C-alpha positions in Angstrom: 158.9 126.3 104.5 155.6 124.7 105.5 154.3 121.1 105.6 151.5 118.8 106.7 152.7 116.0 109.0 151.3 112.5 109.3 148.9 113.6 112.1 147.5 116.4 110.0 149.3 119.2 111.7 150.5 122.2 109.7 154.1 123.1 110.7 156.4 125.8 109.4 160.0 127.0 109.7 161.9 130.1 108.7 165.6 129.8 108.0 168.4 131.5 106.2 169.0 129.5 103.1 172.3 131.3 102.5 173.8 130.1 105.8 176.1 127.1 105.5 174.3 125.5 108.5 170.9 127.0 108.8 169.0 126.5 112.1 165.6 124.9 111.5 162.9 125.0 114.2 159.5 123.7 113.3 156.5 125.6 114.7 152.9 124.5 114.8 150.1 126.4 113.0 147.4 123.9 113.7 147.6 120.5 115.5 145.2 118.5 113.3 142.7 118.3 110.5 144.9 119.5 107.6 144.5 117.4 104.5 147.9 115.9 103.6 147.0 115.6 99.9 147.5 119.3 99.5 150.7 121.1 100.6 150.3 124.4 102.4 151.0 127.6 100.6 153.2 130.2 102.3 153.9 133.9 101.5 156.2 136.2 103.3 154.7 139.6 104.2 156.1 142.6 106.0 154.8 141.5 109.4 155.8 137.8 109.1 154.1 135.2 106.9 150.7 134.0 105.7 150.2 130.3 105.6 147.2 128.6 103.9 146.2 125.0 104.1 143.3 122.6 103.3 141.2 121.7 106.3 139.5 118.3 106.1 137.7 118.5 109.4 134.2 119.2 108.0 132.3 117.3 105.3 133.6 119.7 102.6 137.2 120.9 102.4 137.9 124.4 103.6 140.9 126.6 103.1 142.2 128.2 106.2 144.8 131.0 106.5 147.0 131.9 109.4 148.9 135.1 110.0 152.3 134.4 111.7 154.3 137.2 113.1 158.1 137.6 112.6 159.0 135.6 115.8 156.8 132.7 114.7 153.6 133.2 116.8 150.3 132.5 115.1 148.5 135.8 115.4 145.1 134.8 113.8 143.5 132.2 111.7 140.6 132.6 109.2 138.4 130.4 107.1 138.6 132.0 103.6 135.9 130.0 101.8 132.6 131.7 101.2 129.8 130.3 103.4 128.0 128.4 100.7 131.2 127.3 99.0 133.8 124.6 99.2 137.4 124.3 98.1 140.4 122.0 98.1 143.9 123.3 97.5 145.1 126.7 98.8 147.4 127.1 95.8 
């Protein structure tokens, strides 16, 4: 699960949906600048998860992607919009 909070931070959590009482711990991908109009996209991969979100920090919207390892640590982040381009939603 991934979300943008009221301060523009992207947060995510992994949990077992089959558990009767799943433990949910939110972790932070980025502290600010995410555009709350567009929900983040998340995909599970063998090494953890890839989370994409719209960044509204600059004049034009950018889509950024974070690779998160299995324990929940952000390993790397990348701007995936071509240099002369712009974008809005990661989905």
